[in-house]
N, C-alpha and C positions, 0 to 999 in steps of 0.2 A: 280295298282296304293299307293303308301306311303304314311305315313304323315312326309317324311325327304326329307329334301331340300338342295340343294348347293347355294352359297349367293356369289356374284362376288362384288369386292370390292374394288377400286384401290389407294393408297397411294401417295404422293411426293418424300419419303424417307422409305428407310429398316430402317429407327429407327421405325417410323411411325409403320411401317409395321407391327413390331417386338413387338413393345407394342400394339399395337391393339391385334394381334394374343395372344399372350400370355392371355389378358387381359380376351379374350372373349373363350379360354379355360379355363384358372383359375375358372373363373366362370359358369362354367358350361354351355353356352347359346352355348357353339361348343363344338365338340367332337375334330376336325382335323381341324385346320389351314393350309393350304401349303402355303410360300411365296416363288411367281413365281419375281424373280428379275428383276429389266431391261425391260416390256415391254415399248413399241412406242404406247404415245395415241395422235390419232389424232384427234380434236374436235370444237368446236364450241362454241366461248365463247366470251361474249359481242360484237356479230358480227361480230368474227373475227375469220378467223380458226387459231389453235393455233396447236403446239407439245410440248410435251413433255416425261421425260424419268418418266415411274414409275413401284411402283410395285404393282403388282397383288395378291390380298388373295384370295384365292378358301378356301372358307368355308361352309364346315359337322355339320348341324342340324337339327332342327322340323319344321313342322309349326308352332307347340303350342310357341316355342321359339322362332319365329323369330321378334314379334314383341319388346320381349326385347334387341334382338341383333342387329334390325336396332335403338331401342333409343341408344345403347350402343355407337355405330360405330356414329351415330351423333353426339355425346357427347363428343366423344373422339377424333376426325378427325378434321385435321385444315381445309380441304376443306370448301366451304360455302354452297357447296350443293355436299353431297359425294355420291358416285357411293354406290348402296347399294339395289341388285336384288334379287329375289327369285325363282328359277330356279326347278319345282322339279323331284323327282327321283323318275321315273314309277317304276324302278324292280332295283335288286341286287342281292349279294352275299346275305342270310338270314342272315348267320353270323355276316358280314359286318355289314350289318342295325340291328342286334343286338345288338352289340357295339357300334353303336351310341347309342341307349338307353339308356345303363348303364353306358356311360362317362357321362350322361347328367342328371344323379338322382344321 
């Protein structure tokens, strides 16, 4: 087990996704953010099943940075309840995991 995390966040537009991704990397809350274009999301909101095209952020960070990252997403996001899910990275290449640390310091 490492202290590294993958964080998932969906955004309602490409512009919003890129703005959030740039902020997270520039502020050293994320080492890297992948922006996947137009994923179809089907979800329940206000007791109705909805669907929308969204942009998915895959964020690489650490457990230590996650609380500040979550707060930044909440402040920058247009959604009332933005997705912000942290998934532990059990293992990975030592050089990539070290690069995450270097990028965040």
